C-alpha positions as CSV (number, residue, x, y, z in Angstrom):
1,M,46.3,81.5,-31.2
2,R,44.8,83.0,-34.1
3,V,41.8,84.5,-33.9
4,A,38.5,86.0,-36.3
5,L,35.9,88.6,-34.4
6,Y,32.9,87.9,-35.7
7,A,29.8,90.7,-34.9
8,R,26.7,90.8,-36.6
9,V,23.1,93.0,-36.0
10,S,19.6,92.5,-37.3
11,T,17.8,95.8,-38.6
12,E,15.2,95.7,-35.9
13,E,18.5,95.1,-33.2
14,Q,20.4,97.8,-34.5
15,A,18.2,99.9,-31.3
16,I,19.1,97.6,-28.3
17,H,21.5,98.4,-26.4
18,G,24.9,96.7,-26.1
19,L,23.9,94.6,-29.7
20,S,25.1,97.9,-31.7
21,I,28.0,96.4,-33.9
22,E,30.2,99.0,-31.5
23,A,30.1,97.7,-28.3
24,Q,30.4,94.1,-30.1
25,L,34.1,94.9,-31.3
26,A,34.7,96.6,-28.6
27,D,34.3,93.2,-26.3
28,L,36.3,91.6,-28.8
29,R,38.1,93.8,-28.8
30,A,39.2,94.5,-25.6
31,W,39.1,90.5,-25.7
32,A,41.8,89.8,-28.2
33,K,43.9,92.2,-27.4
34,D,46.7,90.3,-26.2
35,K,46.0,87.8,-29.6
36,T,46.9,87.9,-33.1
37,V,43.4,89.0,-34.6
38,V,43.0,87.8,-38.5
39,G,40.5,89.9,-38.6
40,E,37.0,91.4,-38.0
41,Y,33.8,90.2,-40.0
42,V,30.6,92.3,-39.5
43,D,27.0,91.7,-41.3
44,A,24.9,94.5,-39.9
45,G,21.1,94.4,-40.8
46,I,21.5,91.1,-41.3
47,S,19.1,88.5,-39.1
48,A,20.8,85.4,-38.1
49,R,17.8,83.4,-39.4
50,K,18.9,83.9,-42.7
51,S,21.0,81.3,-44.2
52,I,24.7,81.3,-43.6
53,T,24.9,81.6,-47.6
54,K,23.3,85.1,-47.7
55,R,25.7,86.7,-45.0
56,P,28.5,88.0,-46.9
57,E,30.9,88.6,-43.9
58,L,30.4,85.1,-42.8
59,Q,31.2,84.0,-46.1
60,R,34.1,85.6,-46.2
61,L,34.6,84.1,-42.7
62,L,34.4,80.4,-43.9
63,R,36.5,81.3,-46.6
64,D,39.3,82.1,-44.4
65,I,38.9,79.2,-42.4
66,E,39.0,76.9,-45.1
67,A,42.2,78.6,-46.0
68,G,43.9,77.7,-43.0
69,K,44.1,81.3,-41.4
70,V,41.8,80.7,-38.0
71,D,42.3,79.0,-35.1
72,L,39.7,80.5,-33.5
73,V,35.9,82.3,-33.6
74,A,35.4,84.8,-30.9
75,F,31.6,86.6,-31.4
76,A,29.5,88.4,-28.7
77,K,27.1,86.1,-27.7
78,L,25.6,82.3,-29.6
79,D,22.7,84.3,-31.2
80,R,25.1,87.0,-32.6
81,W,26.6,83.6,-34.7
82,T,22.6,82.1,-35.5
83,R,19.4,81.8,-34.2
84,N,19.0,79.3,-36.6
85,I,19.5,75.1,-35.8
86,R,20.0,74.0,-38.6
87,E,22.4,76.7,-40.3
88,Y,24.4,76.1,-37.0
89,Y,25.4,73.0,-38.2
90,K,26.4,73.8,-41.6
91,A,29.0,76.4,-40.6
92,Q,30.2,73.9,-37.5
93,D,30.6,71.2,-40.2
94,V,33.3,73.9,-41.9
95,L,35.4,74.6,-38.0
96,D,35.0,71.0,-37.4
97,A,36.7,70.1,-41.5
98,H,39.5,72.8,-40.1
99,N,39.2,72.2,-36.5
100,V,39.0,75.5,-35.7
101,A,37.0,76.1,-32.5
102,W,34.0,79.5,-31.1
103,K,33.7,81.3,-28.4
104,A,30.7,83.6,-26.8
105,L,32.2,86.3,-24.7
106,R,29.3,86.7,-23.0
107,E,27.6,83.6,-22.6
108,D,29.2,80.2,-20.7
109,Y,29.1,78.2,-24.1
110,E,32.5,77.1,-26.3
111,T,33.8,74.6,-28.0
112,Q,37.2,74.4,-26.8
113,T,36.6,71.1,-24.7
114,A,34.5,68.0,-24.5
115,A,32.2,69.8,-21.7
116,G,32.0,72.9,-23.2
117,R,30.5,70.9,-26.5
118,L,28.4,68.9,-25.0
119,K,26.7,72.2,-23.4
120,V,26.2,73.7,-27.0
121,N,24.5,70.2,-28.2
122,I,22.0,70.1,-25.5
123,M,21.1,73.9,-25.1
124,L,21.0,74.7,-29.6
125,A,17.8,72.7,-29.0
126,V,15.8,74.9,-27.3
127,A,18.1,77.9,-29.0
128,Q,15.5,78.7,-31.9
129,D,12.5,78.5,-29.7
130,E,14.5,80.9,-27.0
131,A,15.3,83.3,-29.8
132,D,11.4,84.4,-30.6
133,R,10.3,84.6,-27.2
134,T,13.2,86.5,-25.1
135,S,10.8,89.0,-24.4
136,E,13.3,91.5,-23.3
137,R,15.1,91.7,-26.5
138,V,11.6,92.0,-28.7
139,K,10.3,94.8,-26.4
140,A,13.4,96.8,-26.5
141,V,12.7,96.4,-30.4
142,F,8.9,97.6,-29.7
143,E,10.1,100.7,-27.4
144,E,12.4,101.9,-29.8
145,K,9.3,101.6,-32.4
146,R,7.3,103.7,-30.4
147,R,9.3,106.1,-29.5
148,K,9.3,107.0,-33.4
149,G,6.0,106.6,-33.7
150,L,6.8,102.9,-35.7
151,T,4.0,100.4,-35.8
152,V,5.1,97.4,-33.5
153,N,3.1,94.5,-35.2
154,G,3.9,95.5,-39.4
155,H,5.6,92.3,-39.2
156,M,3.8,89.7,-37.7
157,P,2.9,86.7,-40.4
158,I,-0.8,85.9,-40.7
159,G,-1.4,83.6,-37.4
160,L,0.9,85.1,-35.1
161,Q,0.6,87.8,-32.7
162,Y,3.4,90.1,-30.7
163,R,1.3,90.0,-27.0
164,E,2.8,91.1,-23.7
165,G,6.9,90.2,-25.0
166,V,5.5,86.9,-26.6
167,I,5.0,85.5,-29.9
168,S,2.0,83.2,-29.4
169,P,-1.0,81.7,-32.3
170,S,-3.4,84.6,-33.4
171,E,-7.1,83.5,-34.2
172,D,-6.1,83.1,-37.8
173,A,-3.7,80.1,-36.8
174,G,-6.3,78.0,-38.5
175,K,-5.7,79.4,-41.4
176,V,-1.9,78.4,-41.5
177,K,-2.2,75.2,-40.7
178,D,-4.8,74.4,-43.3
179,L,-2.4,75.8,-45.6
180,F,0.5,73.7,-44.0
181,S,-2.0,71.0,-44.5
182,A,-2.6,71.6,-48.4
183,Y,1.3,71.7,-49.3
184,I,1.8,68.7,-47.7
185,A,-1.6,67.1,-49.7
186,T,-0.6,68.3,-53.2
187,R,3.0,68.7,-53.1
188,S,2.9,72.1,-55.0
189,I,4.0,75.3,-54.3
190,T,1.4,76.1,-57.8
191,A,-1.3,74.4,-56.6
192,T,-1.0,75.8,-53.1
193,T,-0.9,79.4,-55.2
194,A,-4.5,79.2,-56.4
195,R,-5.9,78.3,-53.2
196,S,-4.5,80.9,-51.5
197,R,-7.5,82.9,-51.1
198,D,-9.7,80.2,-50.1
199,I,-7.2,79.1,-47.5
200,L,-5.8,82.7,-46.5
201,G,-8.8,84.6,-47.4
202,K,-6.3,86.6,-49.7
203,A,-4.3,86.2,-52.7
204,Y,-0.5,85.7,-52.1
205,S,2.1,84.9,-55.0
206,S,4.1,82.0,-54.7
207,M,7.2,83.4,-52.9
208,G,4.7,84.4,-50.1
209,I,3.6,80.8,-49.9
210,R,7.2,79.7,-49.8
211,S,8.3,81.9,-47.3
212,L,5.3,81.2,-45.3
213,L,5.7,77.5,-45.1
214,M,9.6,78.6,-44.5
215,N,8.9,80.6,-41.7
216,E,10.0,79.1,-38.7
217,R,7.8,81.4,-35.8
218,Y,5.4,78.5,-36.7
219,L,6.5,76.2,-34.9
220,D,8.1,77.6,-32.6
221,A,5.0,79.3,-31.4
222,G,2.9,76.0,-32.1
223,V,0.8,76.8,-34.7
224,I,2.8,73.5,-36.1
225,S,3.3,70.6,-35.6
226,P,6.5,69.2,-35.2
227,E,5.7,65.9,-37.9
228,A,3.5,69.1,-40.2
229,W,6.6,71.0,-39.5
230,E,9.4,68.6,-41.0
231,T,7.0,66.6,-43.3
232,A,7.0,70.7,-45.3
233,Q,10.8,71.0,-45.6
234,R,11.1,67.5,-46.8
235,I,8.9,68.2,-49.7
236,L,10.4,71.9,-49.6
237,D,14.1,70.6,-49.5
238,T,13.7,68.2,-52.0
239,H,11.7,70.4,-54.7
240,G,9.4,67.7,-55.3
241,T,6.7,70.1,-56.5
242,R,8.4,71.0,-59.2
243,S,6.5,68.4,-62.1
244,V,3.3,69.3,-60.4
245,R,-0.1,70.8,-62.5
246,T,-2.9,72.5,-61.3
247,D,-5.6,71.4,-64.0
248,R,-4.4,67.7,-63.1
249,I,-4.1,66.0,-60.4
250,Y,-1.5,62.5,-60.0
251,L,-1.3,60.6,-57.5
252,F,2.5,60.1,-56.9
253,S,3.5,63.2,-58.1
254,G,7.1,64.7,-56.6
255,L,7.4,61.2,-54.3
256,L,8.6,58.4,-57.4
257,V,12.4,58.8,-57.6
258,C,14.6,56.9,-60.3
259,P,16.2,54.4,-58.5
260,E,19.9,55.3,-60.6
261,C,20.2,59.0,-60.2
262,G,17.8,60.2,-57.6
263,G,16.2,62.3,-59.9
264,K,12.2,63.0,-59.7
265,L,10.5,60.7,-61.9
266,T,8.1,63.3,-64.5
267,V,4.5,62.8,-65.4
268,R,3.9,61.7,-69.3
269,T,-0.2,60.4,-70.1
270,I,-0.2,58.0,-73.2
271,V,-3.7,57.6,-74.6
272,L,-4.0,53.8,-76.3
273,H,-7.5,52.4,-77.3
274,G,-9.1,55.4,-76.0
275,R,-7.8,55.1,-72.0
276,E,-5.6,57.3,-70.5
277,Y,-2.4,56.1,-69.4
278,V,-1.2,57.7,-66.2
279,Y,3.5,57.2,-66.8
280,Y,6.4,58.2,-64.3
281,R,9.6,58.8,-66.1
282,C,13.1,60.3,-65.3
283,R,13.3,63.4,-66.5
284,R,16.7,63.6,-67.0
285,R,16.3,60.0,-69.7
286,T,13.8,61.6,-71.1
287,H,14.8,65.6,-71.8
288,D,18.8,65.3,-72.3
289,H,19.6,62.1,-71.8
290,T,22.5,62.2,-68.8
291,C,20.6,59.3,-66.7
292,P,21.0,55.4,-68.1
293,S,17.2,54.6,-65.9
294,K,14.6,52.8,-68.9
295,V,12.5,52.8,-65.4
296,S,8.3,53.8,-66.4
297,V,5.9,53.7,-64.0
298,R,2.2,53.1,-65.1
299,E,0.1,54.9,-62.1
300,D,-2.6,52.5,-61.5
301,V,-0.8,49.2,-61.3
302,L,1.9,51.6,-58.7
303,E,-1.6,52.5,-56.9
304,Q,-3.0,48.5,-56.4
305,Y,1.3,47.5,-55.3
306,L,0.7,49.9,-52.6
307,L,-2.7,48.8,-51.5
308,G,-2.0,45.2,-51.6
309,H,1.6,46.3,-49.5
310,L,0.0,49.1,-47.4
311,L,-0.9,47.1,-44.4
312,S,2.6,45.4,-44.3
313,L,4.6,48.0,-44.9
314,V,2.9,49.9,-42.1
315,S,3.2,47.0,-40.0
316,D,7.2,46.0,-40.2
317,K,8.0,50.2,-39.7
318,N,6.4,50.0,-36.6
319,L,8.1,46.9,-35.5
320,R,11.2,49.0,-36.4
321,I,10.5,51.6,-34.6
322,K,9.3,49.9,-30.9
323,K,12.2,48.2,-31.5
324,H,14.4,51.1,-31.3
325,A,11.9,53.0,-28.8
326,K,13.8,54.5,-26.1
327,K,12.0,54.7,-22.7
328,P,8.3,57.1,-22.1
329,V,8.3,60.2,-21.7
330,N,5.9,61.8,-19.4
331,V,5.1,64.5,-21.1
332,A,2.3,65.8,-19.0
333,A,4.8,65.8,-15.9
334,I,7.7,67.6,-17.7
335,Q,5.4,69.9,-19.2
336,K,3.3,70.6,-15.4
337,K,7.3,71.7,-13.9
338,L,7.4,74.2,-17.0
339,D,4.6,75.6,-15.7
340,K,5.4,76.2,-12.5
341,L,8.9,77.3,-13.1
342,T,7.3,79.3,-15.2
343,D,4.9,80.9,-12.4
344,L,7.7,81.2,-10.4
345,Y,9.5,83.5,-12.7
346,M,6.7,85.5,-13.4
347,E,5.8,85.9,-9.7
348,D,10.1,87.1,-9.5
349,A,11.0,83.8,-7.2
350,I,13.7,83.3,-9.7
351,D,15.8,85.7,-12.0
352,K,15.7,85.6,-15.5
353,A,19.2,83.7,-16.1
354,D,17.9,81.4,-13.6
355,F,14.6,80.9,-15.3
356,D,16.7,80.0,-18.0
357,R,19.3,77.8,-17.0
358,R,16.3,75.4,-15.4
359,A,14.1,75.6,-18.1
360,A,16.2,74.6,-21.6
361,P,16.5,70.9,-20.3
362,L,12.8,70.6,-19.7
363,R,11.6,71.9,-22.7
364,D,14.6,70.0,-24.7
365,A,12.8,67.4,-23.2
366,L,9.6,67.9,-24.8
367,K,11.1,68.5,-28.1
368,T,12.6,65.4,-28.2
369,A,9.1,63.6,-26.9
370,R,7.3,65.5,-29.7
371,L,9.8,64.6,-32.7
372,T,10.4,60.8,-31.7
373,P,8.1,58.8,-34.0
374,Q,5.1,56.7,-32.9
375,P,3.9,53.5,-33.9
376,A,1.2,53.9,-37.0
377,D,-2.7,53.4,-35.5
378,T,-3.2,50.3,-37.6
379,E,-6.8,50.7,-37.4
380,K,-7.2,53.6,-39.0
381,I,-5.4,53.1,-41.8
382,V,-7.5,50.3,-42.2
383,S,-10.3,52.2,-42.5
384,A,-9.1,54.9,-44.5
385,L,-8.5,52.4,-47.7
386,D,-12.1,51.0,-46.8
387,V,-13.3,54.0,-47.7
388,Y,-10.3,55.1,-50.5
389,P,-12.1,53.5,-53.9
390,G,-14.9,56.5,-53.0
391,L,-12.4,59.1,-52.4
392,S,-11.9,61.8,-55.0
393,K,-8.5,62.4,-57.4
394,A,-7.7,65.2,-54.8
395,A,-8.0,63.0,-51.3
396,Q,-6.5,60.0,-53.0
397,K,-3.1,62.0,-53.4
398,A,-3.5,63.7,-50.0
399,F,-3.5,60.3,-48.5
400,W,-0.6,58.5,-50.3
401,S,1.2,62.3,-49.9
402,A,0.7,62.1,-45.4
403,L,1.9,58.1,-45.3
404,V,4.3,58.1,-48.2
405,G,7.8,59.8,-48.2
406,K,9.5,57.8,-51.0
407,I,9.0,56.0,-53.5
408,T,12.1,53.8,-55.6
409,P,11.6,51.0,-58.3
410,E,13.4,48.0,-57.1
411,G,12.7,45.4,-59.5
412,E,9.7,44.1,-59.7
413,G,9.0,46.5,-57.3
414,Y,9.6,49.0,-54.9
415,H,11.2,50.6,-51.8
416,V,8.3,52.6,-49.9
417,D,9.7,55.2,-47.1
418,L,7.0,55.5,-45.0
419,V,6.4,58.6,-42.8
420,L,4.1,57.8,-40.2
421,P,1.4,59.9,-39.3
């Protein structure tokens, strides 16, 4: 069997006993002494939360897998491979495509058997949360910083604090919620950056704002709800903010999609007989003529269409949600069990391994329940439609951004993907 040995530490973790590159490689080499080692791949000083594209040795390993050189990847622990669920599946797709399995030496995880793959799928749902909350590892890093006379809270972003081994919301957590709300409402990094001083208390750069919006610790610590997090990431992933200007407000910027090429429709204003009209057209057609689409959407016409069809669209979405709804989950009962388990751990009635084993499925059930789509409250939407004409343009834009994920022109009408609150 041809095996590849992978090791990784972040800058802070290099001070923790047992996590050094040398310790990982020693274990890996001892395990692989009777196997064919095709290479050692070491990412030193790189966080496992980074995109796999920013981990040079992991990229080299994936290229060797694609070249057919590897049968099995071995690493010390799963968190040496990744702590980011999304990035895990990106790498796993490459492994699966070339029938390559992986094995974690210090943990009971592997993908060589069906049982192993099932366990990984269950545990990954909570791995990202546990990565930030493993107090022993974080405390070790901070103890090393104290030994060197360094501060222990310098890397906590606004809205988070480190206390007694746990990352939790700070008194500024409300500001972070406001930041996410502003971004979801405007769909614009530029517009949100311009308001950063008012929202956060100091001015941030656009890169700083983007970094905050992508910081998964806000989700893990409960500062941002799963719904708000997923909405913000969806907007970031689709680059829906590129055509937004901060001095003008366009109701559907970032929401309209070309039916031909899938690109975002951008804004163009036309003045006719002293009146200004706002149109959305495919940028690829108007700028470089690479798209055949002749679609042109007038903003006020689309607005009236949505106002007239919104309730029926919401009703249809609610019916689909109810049709595919699973058995309701008793969130309160699960949380009560998790609280009791935590009390046992804090009282030293159970050890951490037992706590982790028993807490994992409970946390998984809670996350699943939080992410399960719920029918929208149509009465609230009716009330919102009643006051809509009197709202400011910015509030009207926020209304559509909160309800709509994507709009695609379709014949004489539109295909509307709703994101129900």
